[in-house]
N, CA, C and O atoms as a CHARMM CRD file, in Angstrom:
* protein
*
  356
    1    1 MET  N     97.75900 100.84000 125.54200 PROA 1      0.00000
    2    1 MET  CA    97.13900 100.56000 124.26700 PROA 1      0.00000
    3    1 MET  C     97.86900 101.35000 123.18800 PROA 1      0.00000
    4    1 MET  O     98.39100 102.43800 123.43400 PROA 1      0.00000
    5    2 ASP  N     97.89100 100.78200 122.00100 PROA 2      0.00000
    6    2 ASP  CA    98.46000 101.49600 120.86800 PROA 2      0.00000
    7    2 ASP  C     97.40700 101.58800 119.75800 PROA 2      0.00000
    8    2 ASP  O     96.31800 101.02700 119.87600 PROA 2      0.00000
    9    3 VAL  N     97.74200 102.29100 118.69800 PROA 3      0.00000
   10    3 VAL  CA    96.78200 102.52100 117.61100 PROA 3      0.00000
   11    3 VAL  C     96.38000 101.20000 116.96000 PROA 3      0.00000
   12    3 VAL  O     95.20700 100.99000 116.65200 PROA 3      0.00000
   13    4 LYS  N     97.33600 100.32200 116.75300 PROA 4      0.00000
   14    4 LYS  CA    97.03600  99.01700 116.13800 PROA 4      0.00000
   15    4 LYS  C     95.99400  98.26900 116.96100 PROA 4      0.00000
   16    4 LYS  O     95.02500  97.74400 116.41300 PROA 4      0.00000
   17    5 THR  N     96.19200  98.22100 118.26100 PROA 5      0.00000
   18    5 THR  CA    95.25300  97.52600 119.14600 PROA 5      0.00000
   19    5 THR  C     93.88300  98.20100 119.11400 PROA 5      0.00000
   20    5 THR  O     92.85700  97.52100 119.11800 PROA 5      0.00000
   21    6 LEU  N     93.86200  99.52200 119.08200 PROA 6      0.00000
   22    6 LEU  CA    92.58600 100.24400 119.02500 PROA 6      0.00000
   23    6 LEU  C     91.82700  99.90400 117.75000 PROA 6      0.00000
   24    6 LEU  O     90.62600  99.63600 117.79800 PROA 6      0.00000
   25    7 ILE  N     92.50900  99.91300 116.61900 PROA 7      0.00000
   26    7 ILE  CA    91.85300  99.57400 115.34600 PROA 7      0.00000
   27    7 ILE  C     91.35800  98.13100 115.37000 PROA 7      0.00000
   28    7 ILE  O     90.22800  97.85300 114.97100 PROA 7      0.00000
   29    8 ASP  N     92.19400  97.22500 115.83300 PROA 8      0.00000
   30    8 ASP  CA    91.79500  95.81400 115.89700 PROA 8      0.00000
   31    8 ASP  C     90.58400  95.62300 116.80800 PROA 8      0.00000
   32    8 ASP  O     89.68800  94.84000 116.49500 PROA 8      0.00000
   33    9 THR  N     90.55800  96.32900 117.91800 PROA 9      0.00000
   34    9 THR  CA    89.43000  96.22800 118.84300 PROA 9      0.00000
   35    9 THR  C     88.16200  96.79600 118.20200 PROA 9      0.00000
   36    9 THR  O     87.09200  96.19800 118.30800 PROA 9      0.00000
   37   10 ALA  N     88.27800  97.93200 117.54800 PROA 10     0.00000
   38   10 ALA  CA    87.11200  98.55100 116.90300 PROA 10     0.00000
   39   10 ALA  C     86.52900  97.63700 115.83600 PROA 10     0.00000
   40   10 ALA  O     85.31100  97.47700 115.75900 PROA 10     0.00000
   41   11 THR  N     87.37900  97.03800 115.01500 PROA 11     0.00000
   42   11 THR  CA    86.85700  96.15200 113.96400 PROA 11     0.00000
   43   11 THR  C     86.23000  94.89900 114.56300 PROA 11     0.00000
   44   11 THR  O     85.21600  94.40800 114.06700 PROA 11     0.00000
   45   12 LYS  N     86.82700  94.38900 115.61700 PROA 12     0.00000
   46   12 LYS  CA    86.29000  93.18200 116.25300 PROA 12     0.00000
   47   12 LYS  C     84.94200  93.46500 116.92000 PROA 12     0.00000
   48   12 LYS  O     83.98000  92.72300 116.72300 PROA 12     0.00000
   49   13 VAL  N     84.87800  94.53400 117.70300 PROA 13     0.00000
   50   13 VAL  CA    83.63900  94.85900 118.42600 PROA 13     0.00000
   51   13 VAL  C     82.48900  95.12500 117.45200 PROA 13     0.00000
   52   13 VAL  O     81.34900  94.73400 117.70700 PROA 13     0.00000
   53   14 CYS  N     82.79000  95.78100 116.35700 PROA 14     0.00000
   54   14 CYS  CA    81.75000  96.14600 115.38700 PROA 14     0.00000
   55   14 CYS  C     81.56900  95.11000 114.28800 PROA 14     0.00000
   56   14 CYS  O     80.74400  95.29200 113.39300 PROA 14     0.00000
   57   15 SER  N     82.32400  94.03800 114.34700 PROA 15     0.00000
   58   15 SER  CA    82.28600  92.99500 113.31100 PROA 15     0.00000
   59   15 SER  C     82.44500  93.60600 111.91200 PROA 15     0.00000
   60   15 SER  O     81.68400  93.30300 110.99300 PROA 15     0.00000
   61   16 GLN  N     83.45100  94.46900 111.78100 PROA 16     0.00000
   62   16 GLN  CA    83.72900  95.11100 110.50900 PROA 16     0.00000
   63   16 GLN  C     85.13900  94.76100 110.05500 PROA 16     0.00000
   64   16 GLN  O     86.01000  94.43100 110.86000 PROA 16     0.00000
   65   17 THR  N     85.33600  94.84100 108.75800 PROA 17     0.00000
   66   17 THR  CA    86.68700  94.73700 108.23400 PROA 17     0.00000
   67   17 THR  C     87.33200  96.11900 108.32700 PROA 17     0.00000
   68   17 THR  O     86.65800  97.12100 108.56300 PROA 17     0.00000
   69   18 GLN  N     88.63900  96.15000 108.13800 PROA 18     0.00000
   70   18 GLN  CA    89.32400  97.44500 108.12000 PROA 18     0.00000
   71   18 GLN  C     88.78500  98.31700 106.99400 PROA 18     0.00000
   72   18 GLN  O     88.66000  99.53200 107.14800 PROA 18     0.00000
   73   19 ALA  N     88.46700  97.69700 105.86500 PROA 19     0.00000
   74   19 ALA  CA    87.93700  98.44300 104.72300 PROA 19     0.00000
   75   19 ALA  C     86.57600  99.05500 105.05900 PROA 19     0.00000
   76   19 ALA  O     86.29900 100.19300 104.68200 PROA 19     0.00000
   77   20 GLN  N     85.73600  98.31500 105.75800 PROA 20     0.00000
   78   20 GLN  CA    84.43400  98.84500 106.15500 PROA 20     0.00000
   79   20 GLN  C     84.58800  99.98700 107.14500 PROA 20     0.00000
   80   20 GLN  O     83.89500 101.00000 107.05400 PROA 20     0.00000
   81   21 LEU  N     85.50000  99.81500 108.08800 PROA 21     0.00000
   82   21 LEU  CA    85.76400 100.86500 109.06100 PROA 21     0.00000
   83   21 LEU  C     86.28900 102.11300 108.35600 PROA 21     0.00000
   84   21 LEU  O     85.86600 103.22900 108.65900 PROA 21     0.00000
   85   22 ALA  N     87.20200 101.91900 107.42500 PROA 22     0.00000
   86   22 ALA  CA    87.76100 103.03700 106.66600 PROA 22     0.00000
   87   22 ALA  C     86.66100 103.78400 105.91200 PROA 22     0.00000
   88   22 ALA  O     86.62600 105.01400 105.92700 PROA 22     0.00000
   89   23 ALA  N     85.77300 103.05300 105.26100 PROA 23     0.00000
   90   23 ALA  CA    84.68900 103.67900 104.50900 PROA 23     0.00000
   91   23 ALA  C     83.78900 104.49500 105.42600 PROA 23     0.00000
   92   23 ALA  O     83.37400 105.59800 105.07100 PROA 23     0.00000
   93   24 GLU  N     83.48900 103.96200 106.59300 PROA 24     0.00000
   94   24 GLU  CA    82.64100 104.67900 107.55000 PROA 24     0.00000
   95   24 GLU  C     83.31300 105.97200 108.01900 PROA 24     0.00000
   96   24 GLU  O     82.64200 106.96300 108.30600 PROA 24     0.00000
   97   25 MET  N     84.64000 105.94700 108.09100 PROA 25     0.00000
   98   25 MET  CA    85.39300 107.12400 108.53300 PROA 25     0.00000
   99   25 MET  C     85.69000 108.09100 107.39000 PROA 25     0.00000
  100   25 MET  O     86.17500 109.20000 107.61800 PROA 25     0.00000
  101   26 GLY  N     85.39600 107.66700 106.15500 PROA 26     0.00000
  102   26 GLY  CA    85.73000 108.49900 105.01200 PROA 26     0.00000
  103   26 GLY  C     87.22200 108.47800 104.70600 PROA 26     0.00000
  104   26 GLY  O     87.76700 109.43800 104.16100 PROA 26     0.00000
  105   27 LYS  N     87.86900 107.39400 105.05400 PROA 27     0.00000
  106   27 LYS  CA    89.30800 107.22100 104.84700 PROA 27     0.00000
  107   27 LYS  C     89.53400 106.06900 103.86900 PROA 27     0.00000
  108   27 LYS  O     88.65200 105.23600 103.65900 PROA 27     0.00000
  109   28 SER  N     90.70300 106.03400 103.28800 PROA 28     0.00000
  110   28 SER  CA    91.05400 104.89900 102.43900 PROA 28     0.00000
  111   28 SER  C     91.50900 103.74300 103.32500 PROA 28     0.00000
  112   28 SER  O     92.04800 103.96400 104.40900 PROA 28     0.00000
  113   29 PRO  N     91.29500 102.51500 102.86800 PROA 29     0.00000
  114   29 PRO  CA    91.81100 101.38300 103.62800 PROA 29     0.00000
  115   29 PRO  C     93.32700 101.48200 103.82600 PROA 29     0.00000
  116   29 PRO  O     93.85500 101.03300 104.84300 PROA 29     0.00000
  117   30 ALA  N     94.01400 102.06400 102.86000 PROA 30     0.00000
  118   30 ALA  CA    95.46800 102.22200 102.98100 PROA 30     0.00000
  119   30 ALA  C     95.83200 103.12000 104.15900 PROA 30     0.00000
  120   30 ALA  O     96.84200 102.89200 104.82600 PROA 30     0.00000
  121   31 ARG  N     95.00700 104.14900 104.42000 PROA 31     0.00000
  122   31 ARG  CA    95.29300 105.04100 105.54500 PROA 31     0.00000
  123   31 ARG  C     95.17800 104.28700 106.86100 PROA 31     0.00000
  124   31 ARG  O     96.02400 104.44000 107.74200 PROA 31     0.00000
  125   32 ILE  N     94.13400 103.47300 106.99900 PROA 32     0.00000
  126   32 ILE  CA    93.96700 102.67300 108.22100 PROA 32     0.00000
  127   32 ILE  C     95.16200 101.73500 108.38100 PROA 32     0.00000
  128   32 ILE  O     95.68900 101.57600 109.48200 PROA 32     0.00000
  129   33 SER  N     95.57900 101.12300 107.29300 PROA 33     0.00000
  130   33 SER  CA    96.74100 100.24500 107.32600 PROA 33     0.00000
  131   33 SER  C     97.99800 101.01100 107.73800 PROA 33     0.00000
  132   33 SER  O     98.81300 100.50800 108.51100 PROA 33     0.00000
  133   34 ASP  N     98.14700 102.21800 107.22100 PROA 34     0.00000
  134   34 ASP  CA    99.29600 103.05300 107.59900 PROA 34     0.00000
  135   34 ASP  C     99.27900 103.38500 109.08500 PROA 34     0.00000
  136   34 ASP  O    100.33300 103.41700 109.72000 PROA 34     0.00000
  137   35 TRP  N     98.10500 103.63200 109.64500 PROA 35     0.00000
  138   35 TRP  CA    97.99600 103.88600 111.08500 PROA 35     0.00000
  139   35 TRP  C     98.45500 102.65800 111.87000 PROA 35     0.00000
  140   35 TRP  O     99.22000 102.76200 112.82800 PROA 35     0.00000
  141   36 ARG  N     97.96300 101.48800 111.43700 PROA 36     0.00000
  142   36 ARG  CA    98.32000 100.24700 112.14200 PROA 36     0.00000
  143   36 ARG  C     99.82000 100.00100 112.11500 PROA 36     0.00000
  144   36 ARG  O    100.38900  99.49300 113.08000 PROA 36     0.00000
  145   37 LYS  N    100.46100 100.36400 111.00300 PROA 37     0.00000
  146   37 LYS  CA   101.90500 100.14000 110.85000 PROA 37     0.00000
  147   37 LYS  C    102.74300 101.25300 111.46100 PROA 37     0.00000
  148   37 LYS  O    103.96600 101.14100 111.54400 PROA 37     0.00000
  149   38 GLY  N    102.09000 102.32000 111.88700 PROA 38     0.00000
  150   38 GLY  CA   102.82000 103.42600 112.47900 PROA 38     0.00000
  151   38 GLY  C    103.41300 104.40600 111.48100 PROA 38     0.00000
  152   38 GLY  O    104.22800 105.25200 111.84900 PROA 38     0.00000
  153   39 HSD  N    103.00300 104.29600 110.20100 PROA 39     0.00000
  154   39 HSD  CA   103.51100 105.20800 109.17300 PROA 39     0.00000
  155   39 HSD  C    102.83900 106.58100 109.25200 PROA 39     0.00000
  156   39 HSD  O    103.44100 107.59300 108.89400 PROA 39     0.00000
  157   40 TRP  N    101.61700 106.61000 109.71200 PROA 40     0.00000
  158   40 TRP  CA   100.84600 107.84200 109.92100 PROA 40     0.00000
  159   40 TRP  C    100.21200 107.74800 111.29400 PROA 40     0.00000
  160   40 TRP  O    100.04800 106.65600 111.83800 PROA 40     0.00000
  161   41 LYS  N     99.85700 108.89300 111.85200 PROA 41     0.00000
  162   41 LYS  CA    99.19900 108.92900 113.15300 PROA 41     0.00000
  163   41 LYS  C     97.79800 109.51400 112.99100 PROA 41     0.00000
  164   41 LYS  O     97.63100 110.56000 112.36200 PROA 41     0.00000
  165   42 PRO  N     96.79600 108.84800 113.55300 PROA 42     0.00000
  166   42 PRO  CA    95.45800 109.43700 113.53000 PROA 42     0.00000
  167   42 PRO  C     95.41700 110.66300 114.43400 PROA 42     0.00000
  168   42 PRO  O     96.15900 110.75400 115.41200 PROA 42     0.00000
  169   43 ASP  N     94.54100 111.60500 114.09300 PROA 43     0.00000
  170   43 ASP  CA    94.40500 112.77400 114.96200 PROA 43     0.00000
  171   43 ASP  C     93.44400 112.44700 116.10200 PROA 43     0.00000
  172   43 ASP  O     92.89100 111.34900 116.16300 PROA 43     0.00000
  173   44 ALA  N     93.25400 113.39400 116.98800 PROA 44     0.00000
  174   44 ALA  CA    92.42900 113.16200 118.18200 PROA 44     0.00000
  175   44 ALA  C     90.99700 112.78100 117.81900 PROA 44     0.00000
  176   44 ALA  O     90.40500 111.91200 118.46000 PROA 44     0.00000
  177   45 SER  N     90.44000 113.42000 116.80200 PROA 45     0.00000
  178   45 SER  CA    89.06200 113.09700 116.39900 PROA 45     0.00000
  179   45 SER  C     88.96700 111.67900 115.85200 PROA 45     0.00000
  180   45 SER  O     87.99200 110.97200 116.10600 PROA 45     0.00000
  181   46 GLU  N     89.96900 111.27200 115.11100 PROA 46     0.00000
  182   46 GLU  CA    89.97000 109.91600 114.55900 PROA 46     0.00000
  183   46 GLU  C     90.14000 108.87800 115.66900 PROA 46     0.00000
  184   46 GLU  O     89.52400 107.81300 115.63000 PROA 46     0.00000
  185   47 ILE  N     90.96200 109.18700 116.63900 PROA 47     0.00000
  186   47 ILE  CA    91.10600 108.29800 117.79400 PROA 47     0.00000
  187   47 ILE  C     89.78700 108.22700 118.56000 PROA 47     0.00000
  188   47 ILE  O     89.37400 107.15000 118.99000 PROA 47     0.00000
  189   48 ALA  N     89.13500 109.35600 118.72900 PROA 48     0.00000
  190   48 ALA  CA    87.84200 109.38300 119.43000 PROA 48     0.00000
  191   48 ALA  C     86.82400 108.50400 118.71000 PROA 48     0.00000
  192   48 ALA  O     86.09100 107.75000 119.34900 PROA 48     0.00000
  193   49 PHE  N     86.77600 108.59900 117.39500 PROA 49     0.00000
  194   49 PHE  CA    85.85400 107.77500 116.60400 PROA 49     0.00000
  195   49 PHE  C     86.14000 106.28900 116.84500 PROA 49     0.00000
  196   49 PHE  O     85.23200 105.50500 117.12100 PROA 49     0.00000
  197   50 LEU  N     87.41700 105.92100 116.73600 PROA 50     0.00000
  198   50 LEU  CA    87.80000 104.52300 116.92200 PROA 50     0.00000
  199   50 LEU  C     87.50300 104.03700 118.33900 PROA 50     0.00000
  200   50 LEU  O     87.04700 102.91000 118.52700 PROA 50     0.00000
  201   51 ALA  N     87.75800 104.87800 119.32800 PROA 51     0.00000
  202   51 ALA  CA    87.46600 104.50600 120.71600 PROA 51     0.00000
  203   51 ALA  C     85.97900 104.24700 120.89800 PROA 51     0.00000
  204   51 ALA  O     85.58300 103.27500 121.54200 PROA 51     0.00000
  205   52 ASP  N     85.16000 105.12000 120.32700 PROA 52     0.00000
  206   52 ASP  CA    83.71500 104.94500 120.42100 PROA 52     0.00000
  207   52 ASP  C     83.28400 103.64400 119.76000 PROA 52     0.00000
  208   52 ASP  O     82.47300 102.90100 120.31400 PROA 52     0.00000
  209   53 LYS  N     83.82100 103.36700 118.58100 PROA 53     0.00000
  210   53 LYS  CA    83.49300 102.11500 117.88400 PROA 53     0.00000
  211   53 LYS  C     83.93700 100.90200 118.69100 PROA 53     0.00000
  212   53 LYS  O     83.27900  99.86100 118.67400 PROA 53     0.00000
  213   54 ALA  N     85.05100 101.04000 119.39500 PROA 54     0.00000
  214   54 ALA  CA    85.59200  99.93100 120.18900 PROA 54     0.00000
  215   54 ALA  C     84.88300  99.76500 121.52700 PROA 54     0.00000
  216   54 ALA  O     85.12100  98.79500 122.24600 PROA 54     0.00000
  217   55 GLY  N     84.00700 100.71900 121.86000 PROA 55     0.00000
  218   55 GLY  CA    83.31300 100.64600 123.14200 PROA 55     0.00000
  219   55 GLY  C     84.18300 101.06700 124.30800 PROA 55     0.00000
  220   55 GLY  O     83.93300 100.67800 125.44800 PROA 55     0.00000
  221   56 LEU  N     85.19500 101.85600 124.02800 PROA 56     0.00000
  222   56 LEU  CA    86.11600 102.33100 125.06700 PROA 56     0.00000
  223   56 LEU  C     85.75900 103.75100 125.48200 PROA 56     0.00000
  224   56 LEU  O     85.12300 104.46900 124.71100 PROA 56     0.00000
  225   57 PRO  N     86.14800 104.17000 126.67300 PROA 57     0.00000
  226   57 PRO  CA    85.90300 105.55000 127.08400 PROA 57     0.00000
  227   57 PRO  C     86.69400 106.49000 126.16100 PROA 57     0.00000
  228   57 PRO  O     87.91300 106.37200 126.03800 PROA 57     0.00000
  229   58 VAL  N     85.99700 107.40100 125.52900 PROA 58     0.00000
  230   58 VAL  CA    86.58900 108.22000 124.47200 PROA 58     0.00000
  231   58 VAL  C     87.71400 109.11600 124.97700 PROA 58     0.00000
  232   58 VAL  O     88.83700 109.03800 124.47900 PROA 58     0.00000
  233   59 ILE  N     87.42800 109.96400 125.95800 PROA 59     0.00000
  234   59 ILE  CA    88.42500 110.94400 126.40200 PROA 59     0.00000
  235   59 ILE  C     89.68100 110.26500 126.95600 PROA 59     0.00000
  236   59 ILE  O     90.78400 110.63200 126.55100 PROA 59     0.00000
  237   60 PRO  N     89.56200 109.29400 127.86200 PROA 60     0.00000
  238   60 PRO  CA    90.78200 108.64700 128.34900 PROA 60     0.00000
  239   60 PRO  C     91.58700 107.96100 127.23500 PROA 60     0.00000
  240   60 PRO  O     92.81800 107.95900 127.26300 PROA 60     0.00000
  241   61 THR  N     90.88900 107.38500 126.26600 PROA 61     0.00000
  242   61 THR  CA    91.59000 106.72000 125.16700 PROA 61     0.00000
  243   61 THR  C     92.32700 107.72900 124.30000 PROA 61     0.00000
  244   61 THR  O     93.47000 107.49700 123.90600 PROA 61     0.00000
  245   62 VAL  N     91.67600 108.84800 124.00200 PROA 62     0.00000
  246   62 VAL  CA    92.33700 109.90200 123.21700 PROA 62     0.00000
  247   62 VAL  C     93.57400 110.39600 123.95300 PROA 62     0.00000
  248   62 VAL  O     94.64400 110.54100 123.36300 PROA 62     0.00000
  249   63 ILE  N     93.41800 110.64800 125.22700 PROA 63     0.00000
  250   63 ILE  CA    94.53700 111.16800 126.01800 PROA 63     0.00000
  251   63 ILE  C     95.69300 110.16600 126.06100 PROA 63     0.00000
  252   63 ILE  O     96.85100 110.53200 125.86400 PROA 63     0.00000
  253   64 GLU  N     95.37000 108.91700 126.31900 PROA 64     0.00000
  254   64 GLU  CA    96.40600 107.88900 126.40100 PROA 64     0.00000
  255   64 GLU  C     97.18000 107.78600 125.09300 PROA 64     0.00000
  256   64 GLU  O     98.41100 107.76400 125.09300 PROA 64     0.00000
  257   65 LEU  N     96.45200 107.72100 123.97300 PROA 65     0.00000
  258   65 LEU  CA    97.14000 107.55000 122.69600 PROA 65     0.00000
  259   65 LEU  C     97.85700 108.81300 122.24200 PROA 65     0.00000
  260   65 LEU  O     98.95100 108.73400 121.68300 PROA 65     0.00000
  261   66 GLN  N     97.25800 109.96900 122.47300 PROA 66     0.00000
  262   66 GLN  CA    97.94400 111.20700 122.11200 PROA 66     0.00000
  263   66 GLN  C     99.23400 111.35300 122.91300 PROA 66     0.00000
  264   66 GLN  O    100.26800 111.74700 122.37400 PROA 66     0.00000
  265   67 ALA  N     99.16600 111.03600 124.18800 PROA 67     0.00000
  266   67 ALA  CA   100.36200 111.13000 125.02800 PROA 67     0.00000
  267   67 ALA  C    101.42200 110.12500 124.57600 PROA 67     0.00000
  268   67 ALA  O    102.61600 110.42600 124.60400 PROA 67     0.00000
  269   68 GLU  N    100.99200 108.94100 124.16400 PROA 68     0.00000
  270   68 GLU  CA   101.91800 107.91700 123.68700 PROA 68     0.00000
  271   68 GLU  C    102.55000 108.32600 122.35300 PROA 68     0.00000
  272   68 GLU  O    103.75600 108.17000 122.15900 PROA 68     0.00000
  273   69 MET  N    101.74000 108.84500 121.44600 PROA 69     0.00000
  274   69 MET  CA   102.23700 109.20100 120.11700 PROA 69     0.00000
  275   69 MET  C    103.07500 110.47600 120.12000 PROA 69     0.00000
  276   69 MET  O    103.98100 110.63900 119.30200 PROA 69     0.00000
  277   70 ASN  N    102.76100 111.37500 121.05000 PROA 70     0.00000
  278   70 ASN  CA   103.45600 112.65700 121.12700 PROA 70     0.00000
  279   70 ASN  C    103.85800 112.94300 122.57200 PROA 70     0.00000
  280   70 ASN  O    103.26200 113.80800 123.21400 PROA 70     0.00000
  281   71 PRO  N    104.85300 112.23500 123.09000 PROA 71     0.00000
  282   71 PRO  CA   105.23900 112.39600 124.50000 PROA 71     0.00000
  283   71 PRO  C    105.54700 113.83900 124.88700 PROA 71     0.00000
  284   71 PRO  O    105.39600 114.22900 126.04500 PROA 71     0.00000
  285   72 ARG  N    105.96900 114.60300 123.92900 PROA 72     0.00000
  286   72 ARG  CA   106.29100 116.01300 124.18400 PROA 72     0.00000
  287   72 ARG  C    105.08700 116.77500 124.73900 PROA 72     0.00000
  288   72 ARG  O    105.24300 117.72000 125.51200 PROA 72     0.00000
  289   73 TYR  N    103.88300 116.35300 124.33600 PROA 73     0.00000
  290   73 TYR  CA   102.65800 117.04700 124.73900 PROA 73     0.00000
  291   73 TYR  C    101.83200 116.27900 125.76800 PROA 73     0.00000
  292   73 TYR  O    100.70500 116.67100 126.06900 PROA 73     0.00000
  293   74 ALA  N    102.37300 115.20000 126.30500 PROA 74     0.00000
  294   74 ALA  CA   101.63200 114.37400 127.25800 PROA 74     0.00000
  295   74 ALA  C    101.15500 115.17800 128.46000 PROA 74     0.00000
  296   74 ALA  O    100.03400 114.98100 128.92900 PROA 74     0.00000
  297   75 SER  N    101.99300 116.08100 128.96700 PROA 75     0.00000
  298   75 SER  CA   101.60400 116.86100 130.14800 PROA 75     0.00000
  299   75 SER  C    100.41900 117.77600 129.84300 PROA 75     0.00000
  300   75 SER  O     99.59900 118.04100 130.72200 PROA 75     0.00000
  301   76 ILE  N    100.32600 118.25100 128.62900 PROA 76     0.00000
  302   76 ILE  CA    99.19600 119.11100 128.25100 PROA 76     0.00000
  303   76 ILE  C     97.90100 118.30600 128.23100 PROA 76     0.00000
  304   76 ILE  O     96.86700 118.78300 128.69900 PROA 76     0.00000
  305   77 TRP  N     97.95000 117.09100 127.69500 PROA 77     0.00000
  306   77 TRP  CA    96.76200 116.24900 127.68000 PROA 77     0.00000
  307   77 TRP  C     96.31900 115.91200 129.10100 PROA 77     0.00000
  308   77 TRP  O     95.12600 115.93000 129.40200 PROA 77     0.00000
  309   78 LYS  N     97.26700 115.60900 129.96500 PROA 78     0.00000
  310   78 LYS  CA    96.93300 115.29100 131.35600 PROA 78     0.00000
  311   78 LYS  C     96.35600 116.50500 132.07600 PROA 78     0.00000
  312   78 LYS  O     95.44900 116.37100 132.89700 PROA 78     0.00000
  313   79 LYS  N     96.87300 117.67100 131.77200 PROA 79     0.00000
  314   79 LYS  CA    96.34000 118.90500 132.35500 PROA 79     0.00000
  315   79 LYS  C     94.89900 119.13100 131.90000 PROA 79     0.00000
  316   79 LYS  O     94.04900 119.53700 132.69200 PROA 79     0.00000
  317   80 ALA  N     94.63200 118.87100 130.64400 PROA 80     0.00000
  318   80 ALA  CA    93.27500 119.04400 130.12200 PROA 80     0.00000
  319   80 ALA  C     92.28500 118.13900 130.83200 PROA 80     0.00000
  320   80 ALA  O     91.16400 118.55600 131.12500 PROA 80     0.00000
  321   81 VAL  N     92.68200 116.91100 131.11200 PROA 81     0.00000
  322   81 VAL  CA    91.80800 115.98400 131.84100 PROA 81     0.00000
  323   81 VAL  C     91.55600 116.49800 133.24100 PROA 81     0.00000
  324   81 VAL  O     90.42700 116.46000 133.72900 PROA 81     0.00000
  325   82 SER  N     92.59200 116.97400 133.88200 PROA 82     0.00000
  326   82 SER  CA    92.44900 117.51100 135.22900 PROA 82     0.00000
  327   82 SER  C     91.47000 118.68000 135.24000 PROA 82     0.00000
  328   82 SER  O     90.62200 118.77500 136.12800 PROA 82     0.00000
  329   83 GLU  N     91.58500 119.55700 134.26900 PROA 83     0.00000
  330   83 GLU  CA    90.67200 120.69700 134.17600 PROA 83     0.00000
  331   83 GLU  C     89.23600 120.25000 133.93300 PROA 83     0.00000
  332   83 GLU  O     88.30200 120.81100 134.50600 PROA 83     0.00000
  333   84 LEU  N     89.06100 119.25000 133.09200 PROA 84     0.00000
  334   84 LEU  CA    87.70600 118.72800 132.84300 PROA 84     0.00000
  335   84 LEU  C     87.10000 118.16700 134.12300 PROA 84     0.00000
  336   84 LEU  O     85.93300 118.41700 134.42600 PROA 84     0.00000
  337   85 ARG  N     87.87900 117.42300 134.85700 PROA 85     0.00000
  338   85 ARG  CA    87.40100 116.82700 136.10200 PROA 85     0.00000
  339   85 ARG  C     87.02600 117.90900 137.11700 PROA 85     0.00000
  340   85 ARG  O     86.01800 117.78400 137.81300 PROA 85     0.00000
  341   86 GLN  N     87.82400 118.95700 137.20300 PROA 86     0.00000
  342   86 GLN  CA    87.53800 120.06100 138.13700 PROA 86     0.00000
  343   86 GLN  C     86.25300 120.77300 137.74700 PROA 86     0.00000
  344   86 GLN  O     85.47200 121.15900 138.61700 PROA 86     0.00000
  345   87 ASN  N     86.02700 120.95000 136.46200 PROA 87     0.00000
  346   87 ASN  CA    84.84700 121.67200 135.98500 PROA 87     0.00000
  347   87 ASN  C     83.56400 120.84500 136.10700 PROA 87     0.00000
  348   87 ASN  O     82.46600 121.40100 136.13500 PROA 87     0.00000
  349   88 GLN  N     83.70000 119.53500 136.17800 PROA 88     0.00000
  350   88 GLN  CA    82.52800 118.66300 136.31900 PROA 88     0.00000
  351   88 GLN  C     82.07800 118.54800 137.75400 PROA 88     0.00000
  352   88 GLN  O     80.91900 118.23400 138.02300 PROA 88     0.00000
  353   89 GLY  N     82.98100 118.79800 138.67300 PROA 89     0.00000
  354   89 GLY  CA    82.70700 118.61000 140.09300 PROA 89     0.00000
  355   89 GLY  C     81.88800 119.66700 140.65000 PROA 89     0.00000
  356   89 GLY  O     81.57400 119.64300 141.84000 PROA 89     0.00000
């Protein structure tokens, strides 16, 4: 999944326009458009919000997109998931 697909899924699931989604997030519609085009990257909290709106599992979606957007830190995100799983068991 990529950011564009996540935004499109969130707007579709919630029957919202990008402008409505942006307003709910306290962002400008231009910022959402920039995310879709890859000009800016949403942070982990913004990805979590979008994942929740899209009805997707929040933590796995954040990890997947963070790892995709910042491959340099992908191993850290995967380690964090592993630690969470160990602590839940």
